[in-house]
N, C-alpha and C positions, 0 to 999 in steps of 0.2 A: 459222549461216551462215559465221562467220569461221573456225572450225576445220573442216578437211575430212579425212575418213577417219581415218587413224591419228595425224595430227599434232595436238598440243594447243598448238602454237606460234601465237600470235595472228598474223593475216595482216599486220598493220602491221609486226610484227617481221620476218616472212619477207621482206617486200618492202623493208625498210630505211627505212620512212617515219618521220621524226623531227620533233620540234617545229620550227617556223619554216621548214620546207622550202618551196621553190617547186616545185609539182607540176603537171604538165600531163597530162590524160587525153584520149584520142582514141578515139571510137567506142565508149565504154563502153555496155554493153547495158542498164544501169539507172543511176540516180544512184550515183556512185562510193562515197559513204560507206555505202551499203546493203550493201556487201561486208564491212563491218567491224562487230564488236560495240563496239569502242573505237577511237577515232581520235585521234592526237596533237594537242595544242593548237597553235593558231596556224599550222597548215599552210595555205599559200595554194594553193588548187586553181584551176587554169586562170586564171592571172594574165593581164593584158594582155600581149601578146607583143612589144610594141615594145622592142627592145634588151634582151630578157630573157636571162638565163643560168639555166637550170633545173637543179635538183638531181635531179629524178626525172621521167621521162616514162613513162606506162603506156598502151600502145596495145592495142586489141582488134581482131583481124582475122579474116576468114573466107575471104579469097581472096589469091592471090599478087599480084593487081593492087593490092588495098588495101595490102598489105605494102610494095610498091615505092613507091607514091604517098605514103603516110604517112611512111615512114622518110626518104625524100628531102626531104620538107618540114620535118620536125621535128628531124632530127639536128643541124643547125647551131645549134639552141637549147640543146642539152645542154652543161652545163659539162664541162670535161675530167675532173673528178672525179665527174661525175654518173652516173646509172644509167638505162638504158632497159630497161623490161619490155615484152615482147611476149607477149600472150595470144592463144590460139586455142582453139576448142572441142575438148574431149577426144574421143577416139574413142568413149567411152561416152555422150557428150552427145546430146541430141535435136536439137541445133543442127547443121544440115547444113554441111559444109565439105569442101574439097578438101585442106586443109592438114594437114601432119604436122610434127613438130619438126625433122627434118633439113633440109628445104628452107628453113625459116625461118632456121635456124642458118647454112646455107650462104650465103644471100643476105646476111645481116647481117655475116658475117665479111668479105665483100668490101668492106664500107663502112669497115673499120678498127676495128670493135668486136670484142670477144671475149666468148663466153658463159662465165658463171661459176657459174650455179645454175639449177635448174629447181624449180618448186613448183606445187602445186595452189592455184588462186585460190579456187575453189569447186567444187561438184559438176559444173559444166559447162565450166569454163575452166582450162586449164593456163597457166603462165607461164614464160618463159625470160628470165633476167637477162643484160644485156650492159653492158660498160663499155669505156672506151678502154684499149688496151694500156698497161702501165706506162710504156714508153718514149715514149708519145704524150701523157702527162698533163702 
């Protein structure tokens, strides 16, 4: 489950998940740890959000409406050095979606984040990594 296709890199490493991170997941299609064979110790998943500054946020979306609603709600919680992963169903997935990578990228670039990486999360989901521009960190 964790290694997809040609990649032998563990998903936690691809996503940059490290020990003691504060990580928020939104709309995950199954319990988040089920995506991984191994998961770093002491990662806090879905902490109470009051006054939180999160290291990593991973959202799963199937529509543009979800993209806008979720990103607008969670972006203020992301640390300036943090990472936002946006996942959507692959074209080869049986999960129906209207989304492709470019509209996701175009929308998020308008929020002040920039994309730095794309990866396969599993056989159904792709992921695009976003961070704040260096001058805004």
